[in-house]
N, C-alpha and C positions, 0 to 999 in steps of 0.2 A: 533601493531594494525593492523588489516586486512584492506586493502585498495580495494575498488571495482574498477575493471577493466571494464570501460563503453563498451568495446568492447566484452564482454562475454554474447553476446546475446543469446547463449544456455541455460545461467541460467535464463534469462528473459523468455525464451520459457518454460522452466520448470516451472516456477510459474505460467505462463499463463495456462499450461495444469493441473497443480495440485496445485492450491493455498492453499490448506488445508493439503498437504503433502500426502505421506512422501516425504521429501526433501533430496537431496544429501548434504553432508557435505559443499559443496561448496556454493550451494544455502542457506543453513542455515547460513553460515558466512555473506553472503550479506544481509539476512533478519535482522540478528543481527545487523549489522551496520546501515541499513535503519531505524530501529525500535529505535535505540538508539541515533541517530544523534540529536544534540541539537535542531535543527530547525524542527524536525519531530517527536519527541517523545510525543507531545501532541496531535498527530492526533488519531482519533478513529472513529469507525462506529457506528452509532445509528439506531436501527430498529424502525422506525416509524409507521409501520403497520405489525404486526406479521407475519412472513414468506412471506412478500409481498413488503417491501419497506424499503430501507435502505439510509442514508445520512451521508456525511462526517461531522465531528465535531472537535472542538478543546477543550481539557480539560482546564478548568479555574482554576486559584490559589484559595487557601482558601475554597476548597469544594463546590465551586459554580457550578451550572449546567453548562454542556458543551455548548459552543457556537456553534449553528448549522449553517453549510454552506449549505443553501438551494438552491443554483445555480444548483445542480445536484441531481436528485433522482434516485435511482438504483433499478432495478426490482429483482435483485436476489444478495444474498450475494457475490457470485463469481464475478459479475461484479463491486460490491463496492469494494471488496478486489484488484481487478486489478487496478481500478482507483487509490486507495491509494498507491498501489505499484507503479505505474507511477508518482506520485506526489512526493513520498520519492525520487525514483530513480533521478528525475531532480533536486530535492533540494539538494542531496548529490553530484552527479557527475557533476552537472551543464550543463548536456546535455539531451534533450528529447530524449524519446525512439523513434524510427523509428516505423511506422505502422507495425504490425505483423498480420499475418492471424489469424482470430477467432480461438477460442479454440474448 
């Protein structure tokens, strides 16, 4: 199984610059691990106002509606994806991402 190297900040910057792709093979491998990790696979983004507002949510078992995590509201899908990436990165690597220059 592919292991994420927390020192590969070049891949973090690549995601920050192009969250919707195309992604390098190395970044795609990182995303596969982040999205499949047992403690991250239930994270999803919910659009609460079309084209204007997104929040993070957790998928619930048994077809129940997702549990909305309303502590952060995002004005763009790109901003929401970046936050989800950071949450997953820290959960999987055990290390928070250092501050990066805005994309």
